[in-house]
C-alpha positions in Angstrom: 0.0 -0.1 -0.1 1.0 3.4 -0.7 0.4 7.0 1.0 -0.3 9.6 -1.6 -0.7 12.6 0.4 -1.3 16.4 -1.3 -0.3 19.6 0.9 -2.3 22.4 -0.7 -0.4 25.0 1.7 -2.1 28.7 1.1 -3.9 27.5 -2.2 -7.4 26.6 -3.0 -10.4 28.6 -2.2 -13.2 26.8 -1.0 -15.2 26.8 -4.5 -11.6 25.8 -5.9 -11.8 23.0 -3.6 -15.3 21.9 -4.8 -13.9 22.1 -8.6 -10.9 20.0 -7.4 -12.9 16.8 -6.2 -15.6 17.1 -8.9 -12.8 16.8 -11.3 -10.5 14.1 -9.5 -11.4 10.9 -11.0 -9.6 7.9 -8.9 -11.7 4.9 -10.3 -9.1 3.4 -12.4 -6.6 3.8 -9.1 -6.2 0.9 -6.6 -8.3 0.9 -4.0 -5.8 -0.2 -1.3 -3.8 2.9 -1.7 -4.3 5.7 1.1 -4.9 9.1 -0.1 -4.8 12.4 2.1 -5.6 16.0 1.2 -4.3 18.8 3.5 -6.3 21.8 2.5 -6.3 25.2 4.1 -8.2 26.2 7.1 -10.9 27.9 5.4 -11.5 25.0 2.7 -11.3 22.2 5.1 -15.0 22.1 6.3 -16.0 22.3 2.2 -13.6 19.6 1.4 -15.3 17.2 4.3 -18.8 18.1 3.2 -18.0 17.8 -0.8 -20.4 15.4 -2.2 -18.0 14.9 -5.2 -15.3 13.6 -3.2 -14.0 10.2 -3.3 -14.7 8.6 0.0 -11.2 7.0 0.0 -9.8 10.4 0.5 -9.3 11.7 3.6 -8.3 14.9 5.1 -5.8 16.8 7.4 -4.9 20.1 8.9 -1.6 21.8 7.9 -1.0 23.0 11.4 -2.5 22.9 14.9 -2.0 24.7 18.4 -1.2 22.4 21.1 -3.7 23.7 23.7 -7.2 22.9 23.3 -8.7 26.2 23.2 -7.9 30.1 24.3 -6.4 33.5 23.3 -4.3 32.5 20.6 -5.3 34.4 17.4 -5.0 32.9 14.2 -4.5 29.3 15.7 -6.5 26.2 15.2 -6.9 23.8 17.8 -7.0 19.7 17.0 -10.6 19.8 18.2 -11.7 22.2 15.5 -10.0 20.3 12.9 -11.4 16.9 13.8 -15.1 18.7 14.1 -14.3 20.2 10.6 -13.5 17.0 9.0 -9.6 16.3 9.6 -7.9 12.7 10.6 -4.7 14.0 10.2 -2.3 16.5 11.2 0.6 17.8 9.3 3.4 18.7 11.7 6.7 20.5 11.7 6.4 20.9 8.0 9.8 22.8 6.7 7.9 26.0 6.1 6.6 26.0 9.8 10.3 25.6 11.1 12.3 27.9 8.9 9.6 30.3 7.9 7.9 30.8 11.2 10.6 29.5 13.6 8.8 26.5 14.9 11.2 24.5 17.2 11.4 20.4 18.1 10.1 21.4 21.4 6.9 23.2 19.9 6.7 20.4 17.3 6.6 17.7 20.1 3.5 19.5 21.8 1.9 19.6 18.6 2.1 16.0 17.8 1.3 15.3 21.5 -1.8 17.1 21.1 -2.7 16.0 17.9 -2.6 12.0 19.4 -4.9 13.6 22.1 -7.6 15.0 19.9 -7.7 12.0 17.9 -5.8 12.9 15.0 -2.8 11.2 13.3 0.2 13.3 13.5 2.0 13.3 10.0 5.6 14.2 11.5 8.0 16.3 9.2 11.8 16.1 9.1 14.5 17.4 6.6 17.8 19.1 6.2 18.4 22.6 4.6 21.1 22.6 1.9 23.8 23.9 4.0 23.2 20.9 6.6 23.3 18.4 3.3 26.8 20.1 2.2 27.9 19.8 5.4 27.4 15.9 5.8 24.8 16.6 8.5 21.8 14.9 7.0 21.3 12.2 9.7 22.3 14.0 12.3 19.4 16.6 11.5 16.9 14.5 10.9 17.3 12.1 13.5 17.3 15.2 15.8 14.0 16.1 14.4 12.5 12.6 14.6 13.6 11.9 18.0 12.1 15.0 19.9 8.7 14.0 18.2 8.8 10.3 18.8 10.1 10.5 22.3 7.0 12.6 23.0 4.8 9.9 21.9 7.0 7.1 23.5 4.6 4.9 25.5 1.7 5.6 24.0 -0.7 4.0 21.7 -1.6 5.2 18.1 -0.6 5.4 14.4 1.5 7.9 13.2 3.4 8.8 9.8 6.8 10.1 9.0 7.7 12.7 6.3 11.2 13.3 5.4 11.2 16.4 3.1 14.6 17.7 2.3 14.3 21.6 2.5 16.4 21.9 -0.4 14.0 20.0 -2.6 10.6 21.8 -1.7 9.4 24.2 -4.3 12.7 24.3 -5.8 12.3 21.8 -8.7 15.1 20.3 -7.2 14.3 16.7 -6.6 16.4 14.0 -4.2 17.0 10.9 -6.1 15.4 7.6 -5.3 18.7 6.7 -3.7 19.1 9.9 -1.8 15.4 9.3 -0.6 16.2 5.7 0.3 19.3 6.6 2.4 17.4 8.9 4.6 14.7 6.8 4.9 16.8 3.9 6.2 18.1 6.3 8.8 14.8 6.7 9.7 13.6 2.9 9.9 16.4 2.3 11.9 16.0 5.1 14.3 12.1 3.8 14.7 13.0 0.3 14.9 15.6 1.2 18.1 12.9 3.5 19.6 9.6 2.1 19.3 10.6 -1.5 18.1 10.8 -3.5 14.8 7.1 -4.5 14.4 5.9 -0.9 15.2 8.6 0.6 13.0 7.6 -1.5 10.0 3.8 -0.3 10.6 5.0 3.1 10.2 4.9 5.0 6.8 7.7 6.8 5.7 6.8 9.5 3.0 9.1 11.5 0.8 8.2 15.0 0.1 10.2 17.7 -2.4 9.2 18.6 -5.9 7.1 15.2 -6.4 5.3 15.0 -9.6 3.5 12.3 -11.9 7.1 12.4 -13.9 9.1 11.1 -10.9 6.5 9.7 -8.6 7.1 6.0 -9.7 10.8 6.0 -9.2 10.6 7.8 -5.8 7.8 5.4 -4.9 10.1 2.4 -6.0 12.9 3.1 -3.8 13.6 1.0 -0.7 12.1 2.2 2.2 9.6 4.8 0.7 6.0 4.2 1.4 4.4 7.3 -0.1 5.0 10.8 -0.9 3.6 14.2 0.3 3.2 16.2 -3.0 3.0 20.0 -3.1 2.1 22.0 -6.1 1.6 18.9 -8.2 -1.0 17.9 -5.7 -2.9 21.2 -6.7 -4.4 20.1 -10.2 -6.8 17.1 -10.4 -5.2 15.4 -13.4 -1.5 15.8 -11.9 -2.9 14.0 -8.7 -4.3 11.3 -10.5 -0.9 11.0 -12.2 0.8 10.4 -8.9 -2.2 8.5 -7.5 -1.7 6.0 -10.4 2.2 5.8 -10.1 1.4 4.6 -6.4 -0.5 1.6 -8.1 2.5 -0.1 -9.3 
């Protein structure tokens, strides 16, 4: 089974969201794959209520606060996200870390809150170009992973991990399948040592970073790559269908 996830970021109005699901046709795509779309907050409830949405497509929120409620202007709680139709929470995306200054400690708080509120966390990790050139890929992604997983240790429930090298997000640059496989092998080994082999093998590892219909099949065929987290290419129904079809191989 492949996980095909689309992060719409700050795109897709409610009207565009309805048009996307109306145009999307996954009837030829194998049923056992898992599909997740992360719309912007204002479009989440519209996506959930859209009668044209394929019932196999689950929904998630792109970010959340760790408090249940309160005076946090502009933030969204897990409870609000769940009532709006979300089942997943994208946490620690590189844009949250590097644009908004989100720390490993805050990511850990959000991961715990997501599970508390009934959301499945999708934990994002990834290195910058400078860190990669310095040979620090493993150091960076293991530090980021450890902060989140330690917060969940001892708890029950599913989570996913998305490896998204910062230098490959929205740049047109893509990690090679070999690059992705190497990073995913590092993450899988760390999960095996922290949560056990059986649980680690059940944890999907996604690759994100300029994924499109042309490169998805090769990335999904790489060792330890269980799915993809797609950015810009997930905004178009035909493009997303092409990526979903690549996951059927």
